[in-house]
C-alpha positions as CSV (number, residue, x, y, z in Angstrom):
1,M,-61.2,62.9,-24.7
2,T,-64.2,60.7,-24.0
3,H,-64.4,57.5,-21.9
4,A,-65.1,55.6,-25.1
5,S,-61.8,56.4,-26.6
6,A,-59.5,56.2,-23.6
7,V,-59.2,54.6,-20.2
8,Y,-58.6,56.3,-16.9
9,A,-55.1,57.7,-16.5
10,S,-53.0,56.4,-13.7
11,P,-52.0,59.2,-11.3
12,E,-49.0,57.3,-10.0
13,V,-47.3,56.7,-13.4
14,P,-47.8,59.8,-15.6
15,G,-48.2,59.3,-19.3
16,F,-49.9,55.9,-19.1
17,G,-53.6,54.9,-19.3
18,I,-54.5,57.7,-21.8
19,D,-54.1,55.8,-25.1
20,P,-57.1,55.1,-27.3
21,W,-58.4,51.6,-27.3
22,W,-57.3,50.8,-30.8
23,L,-53.7,51.8,-30.0
24,V,-53.8,49.5,-26.9
25,V,-55.0,46.6,-29.0
26,A,-52.3,47.3,-31.6
27,K,-49.6,47.3,-29.0
28,A,-50.8,44.0,-27.6
29,V,-50.8,42.4,-31.0
30,I,-47.3,43.7,-31.8
31,I,-46.0,42.4,-28.5
32,F,-47.5,39.0,-29.1
33,A,-46.1,38.9,-32.6
34,F,-42.7,40.0,-31.3
35,L,-42.5,37.2,-28.8
36,V,-43.5,34.6,-31.3
37,V,-40.9,35.7,-33.8
38,M,-38.3,35.9,-31.1
39,T,-39.1,32.4,-30.1
40,L,-38.7,31.1,-33.7
41,F,-35.5,33.0,-34.1
42,S,-34.1,31.9,-30.7
43,I,-34.7,28.2,-31.5
44,W,-32.9,28.6,-34.9
45,W,-30.1,30.7,-33.4
46,E,-29.6,28.2,-30.6
47,R,-29.3,25.3,-33.0
48,R,-26.9,27.1,-35.3
49,V,-24.7,28.4,-32.5
50,V,-24.5,25.0,-30.7
51,A,-23.8,23.3,-34.0
52,R,-20.9,25.7,-34.6
53,M,-19.6,25.0,-31.2
54,Q,-19.7,21.3,-31.9
55,H,-18.4,21.5,-35.4
56,R,-21.7,20.7,-37.0
57,I,-23.8,22.5,-39.7
58,G,-27.1,22.9,-38.0
59,P,-30.4,23.8,-39.8
60,N,-29.7,25.1,-43.3
61,R,-32.3,23.7,-45.6
62,V,-35.7,25.2,-44.8
63,G,-35.6,28.9,-45.9
64,P,-32.5,31.1,-46.3
65,Q,-29.8,29.8,-43.9
66,G,-32.5,27.5,-42.4
67,L,-34.4,30.4,-40.8
68,L,-37.8,28.8,-41.4
69,Q,-36.8,25.5,-39.8
70,S,-38.4,26.5,-36.5
71,L,-41.6,27.4,-38.2
72,A,-41.6,24.0,-40.0
73,D,-41.0,22.2,-36.7
74,G,-43.9,24.1,-35.1
75,I,-46.3,23.2,-37.9
76,K,-45.1,19.6,-37.7
77,L,-45.8,19.5,-33.9
78,A,-49.3,21.0,-34.4
79,L,-50.2,18.4,-37.0
80,K,-49.0,15.4,-35.1
81,E,-51.4,13.0,-33.3
82,D,-52.4,14.3,-29.9
83,I,-52.3,11.5,-27.3
84,I,-53.8,11.8,-23.8
85,P,-52.8,9.0,-21.4
86,K,-55.7,6.9,-20.1
87,A,-54.7,7.5,-16.5
88,A,-54.4,11.3,-16.9
89,D,-56.8,13.9,-15.5
90,K,-57.9,15.1,-18.9
91,L,-59.1,18.6,-17.9
92,V,-56.0,19.5,-15.9
93,F,-53.8,17.8,-18.5
94,V,-55.1,20.1,-21.2
95,L,-55.1,23.2,-19.1
96,A,-51.5,22.8,-17.8
97,P,-49.7,23.9,-21.0
98,I,-52.1,26.9,-21.3
99,I,-51.3,27.9,-17.7
100,S,-47.6,27.7,-18.5
101,V,-47.5,29.8,-21.7
102,T,-50.0,32.5,-20.8
103,P,-48.1,34.2,-17.9
104,A,-45.0,34.3,-20.2
105,F,-46.8,36.6,-22.5
106,L,-48.5,38.7,-19.8
107,A,-45.2,39.6,-18.2
108,F,-44.3,41.7,-21.3
109,A,-47.2,44.1,-20.7
110,V,-45.0,46.3,-18.6
111,M,-41.7,46.1,-20.5
112,P,-40.6,49.4,-22.0
113,F,-39.3,49.1,-25.5
114,G,-38.5,52.8,-26.0
115,P,-39.4,56.4,-25.1
116,E,-42.5,58.4,-26.0
117,V,-43.1,58.6,-29.8
118,T,-45.9,59.8,-32.1
119,I,-48.2,57.2,-33.7
120,F,-50.9,58.5,-36.1
121,G,-50.9,61.8,-34.3
122,H,-51.1,60.3,-30.7
123,E,-48.2,60.7,-28.2
124,T,-47.7,57.3,-26.6
125,H,-45.0,55.4,-24.9
126,L,-43.5,52.3,-26.5
127,Q,-44.9,50.2,-23.7
128,L,-48.3,48.6,-23.3
129,T,-48.8,49.9,-19.8
130,D,-47.0,50.6,-16.5
131,L,-47.8,50.1,-12.9
132,P,-46.3,51.6,-9.7
133,V,-45.4,48.0,-8.8
134,A,-44.7,46.7,-12.3
135,V,-41.7,44.5,-11.2
136,L,-43.8,42.9,-8.5
137,Y,-46.4,42.2,-11.2
138,I,-43.8,40.4,-13.3
139,L,-42.8,38.3,-10.3
140,A,-46.4,37.4,-9.5
141,V,-47.2,36.5,-13.1
142,A,-44.0,34.4,-13.4
143,S,-45.0,32.5,-10.3
144,V,-48.3,31.5,-11.8
145,G,-46.3,29.7,-14.6
146,I,-45.0,27.2,-12.0
147,Y,-48.5,25.9,-11.5
148,G,-48.6,24.8,-15.1
149,I,-45.5,22.7,-14.8
150,V,-46.6,21.1,-11.5
151,L,-50.1,20.4,-12.8
152,A,-48.6,18.9,-15.9
153,G,-46.5,16.4,-13.9
154,W,-49.4,15.6,-11.6
155,S,-52.1,15.2,-14.2
156,S,-50.1,12.9,-16.4
157,G,-50.8,9.9,-14.1
158,S,-47.2,8.8,-14.4
159,T,-44.2,8.7,-12.0
160,Y,-41.6,10.3,-14.1
161,P,-43.6,13.5,-15.0
162,L,-44.6,13.8,-11.3
163,L,-40.9,13.7,-10.3
164,G,-40.1,16.3,-12.9
165,G,-42.9,18.6,-11.8
166,L,-41.8,18.4,-8.1
167,R,-38.2,19.1,-9.0
168,S,-39.2,22.1,-11.1
169,S,-41.4,23.6,-8.4
170,A,-38.6,23.3,-5.8
171,Q,-36.1,24.7,-8.3
172,M,-38.2,27.7,-9.4
173,I,-39.3,28.6,-5.9
174,S,-35.7,28.4,-4.6
175,Y,-34.3,30.7,-7.2
176,E,-37.2,33.1,-7.2
177,V,-36.2,34.1,-3.6
178,A,-32.7,35.0,-4.8
179,M,-34.1,36.8,-7.8
180,G,-36.5,38.9,-5.7
181,L,-33.7,39.9,-3.3
182,S,-31.5,41.0,-6.3
183,F,-34.3,43.5,-7.3
184,V,-34.4,45.3,-3.9
185,G,-31.2,47.2,-4.5
186,V,-32.6,48.5,-7.8
187,F,-35.7,49.6,-6.0
188,L,-33.7,51.4,-3.4
189,Y,-31.6,53.4,-5.9
190,A,-34.4,54.0,-8.5
191,G,-36.9,55.0,-5.8
192,S,-39.6,53.2,-7.7
193,M,-40.9,49.7,-8.9
194,S,-42.2,51.1,-12.1
195,T,-40.2,49.8,-15.1
196,S,-40.4,53.0,-17.0
197,Q,-39.1,55.0,-14.1
198,I,-36.3,52.5,-13.4
199,V,-35.1,52.9,-17.0
200,E,-35.2,56.7,-16.6
201,A,-33.1,56.4,-13.4
202,Q,-30.3,54.8,-15.4
203,T,-29.7,57.7,-17.7
204,Q,-26.2,58.4,-16.3
205,Y,-25.1,55.0,-15.3
206,W,-26.4,51.4,-15.5
207,Y,-27.2,49.4,-12.4
208,A,-25.2,46.5,-13.8
209,I,-22.1,48.5,-12.8
210,L,-23.3,50.2,-9.6
211,L,-25.1,47.1,-8.3
212,F,-22.9,44.5,-9.9
213,P,-23.5,41.7,-7.3
214,S,-27.2,42.1,-7.7
215,F,-26.7,41.8,-11.5
216,V,-24.6,38.6,-11.1
217,I,-27.2,37.0,-8.7
218,Y,-30.0,37.8,-11.0
219,V,-28.2,36.4,-14.1
220,I,-27.6,33.1,-12.2
221,S,-31.2,33.1,-10.9
222,M,-32.8,33.7,-14.2
223,V,-31.1,30.6,-15.7
224,G,-32.4,28.5,-12.8
225,E,-35.8,30.1,-13.1
226,T,-36.2,29.2,-16.8
227,N,-35.0,25.5,-16.3
228,R,-32.1,26.0,-18.8
229,A,-28.8,24.3,-18.8
230,P,-26.9,23.7,-16.6
231,F,-29.9,23.9,-14.4
232,D,-32.3,21.9,-16.6
233,L,-32.9,19.3,-13.9
234,P,-36.7,18.9,-14.4
235,E,-35.9,17.7,-18.0
236,A,-32.9,15.6,-17.2
237,E,-33.2,13.0,-19.9
238,G,-31.0,10.4,-18.2
239,E,-33.0,10.6,-15.0
240,L,-36.5,11.6,-15.8
241,V,-36.9,10.7,-19.4
242,G,-38.4,14.0,-20.5
243,G,-39.4,15.6,-17.2
244,F,-42.8,17.0,-16.5
245,H,-43.8,16.9,-20.2
246,T,-43.0,13.3,-20.8
247,E,-46.6,12.3,-21.6
248,Y,-47.3,15.4,-23.8
249,S,-47.3,15.4,-27.6
250,S,-48.4,17.5,-30.5
251,L,-49.6,21.1,-29.8
252,K,-49.6,20.7,-26.0
253,F,-45.9,19.9,-26.1
254,A,-45.3,22.8,-28.4
255,L,-46.9,25.1,-25.9
256,F,-44.4,24.0,-23.2
257,F,-41.6,24.6,-25.7
258,L,-43.0,28.1,-26.5
259,A,-43.3,28.9,-22.8
260,E,-39.7,28.1,-22.1
261,Y,-38.4,30.3,-24.9
262,V,-40.8,33.2,-24.2
263,N,-39.6,33.0,-20.6
264,M,-36.1,33.3,-21.8
265,V,-37.0,36.5,-23.7
266,T,-38.9,37.8,-20.7
267,V,-36.1,37.4,-18.1
268,S,-33.7,38.8,-20.7
269,A,-35.9,41.8,-21.2
270,L,-36.2,42.2,-17.4
271,A,-32.4,42.1,-17.0
272,T,-32.1,44.7,-19.7
273,T,-34.7,46.9,-18.1
274,L,-33.4,46.7,-14.5
275,F,-29.6,46.5,-15.0
276,L,-28.6,47.5,-18.6
277,G,-30.4,50.8,-18.9
278,G,-33.4,49.4,-20.8
279,W,-33.8,51.1,-24.2
280,H,-31.0,53.6,-23.6
281,A,-28.1,53.6,-26.1
282,P,-24.8,52.0,-25.2
283,F,-22.3,54.1,-23.4
284,G,-20.3,56.5,-25.6
285,L,-22.8,56.5,-28.4
286,T,-24.8,59.4,-27.1
287,S,-21.7,61.6,-27.0
288,I,-21.2,61.2,-30.8
289,W,-24.8,60.9,-31.8
290,A,-27.3,63.2,-30.0
291,G,-30.4,61.4,-31.4
292,A,-29.4,57.9,-30.3
293,N,-32.1,57.9,-27.6
294,E,-34.8,59.5,-29.7
295,G,-37.5,58.2,-32.0
296,W,-37.5,54.5,-32.8
297,W,-33.8,53.9,-32.4
298,P,-34.1,52.9,-28.8
299,V,-36.1,49.8,-29.9
300,L,-33.0,48.6,-31.7
301,W,-30.8,49.0,-28.6
302,F,-33.4,47.2,-26.5
303,V,-33.6,44.2,-28.9
304,I,-29.8,44.0,-29.2
305,K,-29.4,43.8,-25.4
306,V,-32.1,41.1,-25.2
307,L,-30.3,39.1,-27.9
308,L,-27.1,39.3,-26.0
309,F,-28.7,37.6,-23.0
310,I,-30.3,35.0,-25.2
311,F,-26.8,34.3,-26.6
312,F,-25.7,33.9,-23.0
313,F,-28.3,31.2,-22.5
314,I,-27.1,29.4,-25.6
315,W,-23.5,29.7,-24.7
316,L,-24.2,28.1,-21.3
317,R,-26.0,25.2,-22.9
318,G,-23.2,24.5,-25.3
319,T,-20.4,24.6,-22.7
320,L,-21.5,23.6,-19.2
321,P,-22.5,20.1,-18.0
322,R,-25.7,19.6,-16.0
323,L,-25.3,20.1,-12.2
324,R,-26.4,17.4,-9.7
325,Y,-29.6,18.3,-7.8
326,D,-27.8,18.7,-4.5
327,Q,-25.2,21.0,-6.0
328,F,-28.0,23.0,-7.6
329,M,-30.0,23.5,-4.4
330,R,-26.8,24.2,-2.4
331,L,-26.0,27.0,-4.8
332,G,-29.4,28.5,-4.4
333,W,-29.9,28.3,-0.6
334,K,-26.3,28.4,0.7
335,V,-24.6,30.8,-1.7
336,L,-27.0,33.0,-3.7
337,I,-29.6,33.8,-1.0
338,P,-27.0,34.6,1.8
339,A,-25.0,36.6,-0.6
340,A,-28.1,38.5,-1.7
341,I,-29.1,39.3,1.9
342,A,-25.6,40.5,2.8
343,W,-25.4,42.7,-0.3
344,L,-28.8,44.1,0.4
345,V,-27.8,45.1,3.9
346,M,-24.8,46.9,2.5
347,V,-26.8,48.7,-0.2
348,A,-29.5,49.8,2.3
349,T,-26.8,51.1,4.7
350,V,-24.9,53.0,2.0
351,R,-28.1,54.4,0.6
352,A,-29.2,55.6,4.0
353,L,-25.8,57.3,4.5
354,N,-26.1,58.9,1.1
355,T,-29.6,60.2,1.8
356,E,-28.9,61.5,5.3
357,Y,-25.3,62.8,5.0
358,Q,-24.8,63.2,1.3
359,F,-22.3,60.3,1.4
360,D,-20.7,59.4,-2.0
361,S,-21.8,55.8,-2.3
362,R,-20.7,54.8,-5.8
363,Q,-17.1,53.9,-4.9
364,V,-18.2,52.0,-1.8
365,L,-20.7,50.0,-3.7
366,L,-18.3,49.3,-6.6
367,Y,-15.5,48.1,-4.3
368,G,-17.9,46.3,-2.0
369,G,-19.5,44.6,-5.0
370,V,-16.1,43.4,-6.2
371,V,-15.3,42.0,-2.8
372,L,-18.6,40.1,-2.6
373,V,-18.2,38.7,-6.1
374,V,-14.7,37.5,-5.1
375,L,-16.2,35.8,-2.0
376,L,-18.8,34.1,-4.2
377,A,-16.1,32.7,-6.4
378,L,-14.2,31.5,-3.3
379,T,-17.2,29.5,-2.2
380,F,-16.9,27.5,-5.3
381,V,-13.2,26.9,-4.8
382,W,-13.8,26.0,-1.2
383,D,-16.4,23.4,-2.2
384,L,-14.1,22.0,-4.8
385,V,-11.2,21.7,-2.3
386,A,-13.4,20.2,0.4
387,A,-14.7,17.6,-2.0
388,R,-11.2,16.6,-2.9
389,R,-10.1,16.4,0.8
390,Q,-12.9,14.1,1.8
391,P,-11.5,10.9,3.4
392,A,-11.7,7.8,1.3
393,E,-14.5,5.5,2.0
394,A,-13.7,2.5,4.2
395,P,-13.5,-0.7,2.2
396,E,-16.7,-2.7,2.3
397,V,-16.5,-5.8,4.4
398,E,-17.8,-8.9,2.6
399,V,-20.8,-10.3,4.4
400,E,-21.4,-14.0,4.2
401,F,-24.3,-14.5,1.9
402,D,-26.9,-17.2,2.1
403,P,-29.0,-17.3,-1.1
404,M,-31.6,-19.6,0.5
405,A,-32.0,-17.8,3.8
406,G,-35.5,-16.9,3.1
407,G,-36.5,-20.2,1.8
408,H,-36.2,-19.2,-1.8
409,P,-33.2,-18.2,-3.9
410,V,-32.4,-14.5,-4.0
411,P,-29.7,-12.6,-5.9
412,P,-26.7,-11.1,-4.0
413,M,-26.7,-7.4,-3.0
414,P,-23.7,-5.2,-3.9
415,G,-20.7,-6.2,-1.9
416,Q,-22.0,-9.8,-1.4
417,Q,-20.7,-12.8,-3.2
418,L,-22.2,-16.2,-3.7
419,P,-20.4,-18.9,-1.8
420,A,-18.2,-21.3,-3.7
421,L,-20.1,-24.4,-4.9
422,T,-18.5,-27.8,-4.4
423,A,-18.8,-30.7,-6.7
424,V,-21.8,-33.0,-6.1
425,G,-21.4,-36.7,-6.4
426,A,-17.9,-37.1,-4.9
427,G,-19.2,-37.6,-1.3
428,E,-19.9,-33.8,-0.9
429,T,-22.9,-31.6,-1.0
430,S,-23.3,-28.2,-2.5
431,A,-23.6,-25.0,-0.5
432,T,-27.1,-25.1,0.9
433,P,-28.7,-23.7,4.1
434,E,-28.0,-25.7,7.2
435,G,-30.2,-28.7,7.7
436,K,-31.0,-29.0,4.0
437,D,-29.3,-30.9,1.2
438,D,-29.4,-30.4,-2.5
439,R,-31.7,-33.4,-3.3
């Protein structure tokens, strides 16, 4: 094998880095096409599912069952007039959507779609590449996408997009902490940060069962990370018009839309890889079908699991109302992060006992995970009861209001009332400041 036909192999992750250049390019193109098609399908699926939940029809005109409606909307957005505000920083305004959408695609470079297969006589993994720290690479790339949202709000030269960008940055940073903590338990049990090796470590059991609290914390964090309902506060129409992309139109707005749905696919694929066994077949299927995890079939299991998570996103949007900002931040900092730290301490302790003394840790983690999830649920009940037990606010004391105190008429503030006016002309004067009459 020559240097012209292959790149250097990675000693840390065997089997990667030895593909010919044309196979690497083909994989990259296929991943890009997969994400674009998944975006178009997810938009159509979301509109159809939410329409069914709300007893509507949804898109059903363009293409069979309306399947081409998303493509038609994308073409319409690309052909619309592109408007750049006069007060905007044009360079940053143009670069912001590109910065948002690019990391969403890059994160899929280390996602394993399946096992090793043969393509045109070459043995290769159904994965573009892998790294010893692949999960950290995904977190780092996802963090870059925050800059696109913040820069979009700042460069628009408007107040509402700036507020949306600030909210989004605080939201994504807060929930990335809990998300990162939920990964540590997986690293401890898999013994690696490589995505392919994490999938191989779940041959017997999935980490969604063994590390159930980590799975719950990640699922909640991934919804907040992608700015989806009920955590879509940066795009709260009633408060911020359209959020950070208020001033965007045409293809630039479409790029933000694309970034959101590709991020949905990315976090769903990451949840599948870390907690649901990746491309492994569902439990019980391998006992009746020996070839379920061989050849190209694992790609089907991987896509089905990803679609289940995307349906979860859609289900949340169709059922839950938007949280207040203080509720949202309280959930992240006072519930998820402390719970993730407590669970991590327990996992590390049990793992150390298992390593040193051959301690059976599965039952302890299962029961401990159930207890932690119950405690998480009780925190919501406690907040609800505490909110209902808050003492009623003291009645406001009416303050005497003088509309001419400053020398010119001013409207009353909440809780103030205009003084009653008396008739003029019957030997009385109207209510005016002391020392002045109404002439």
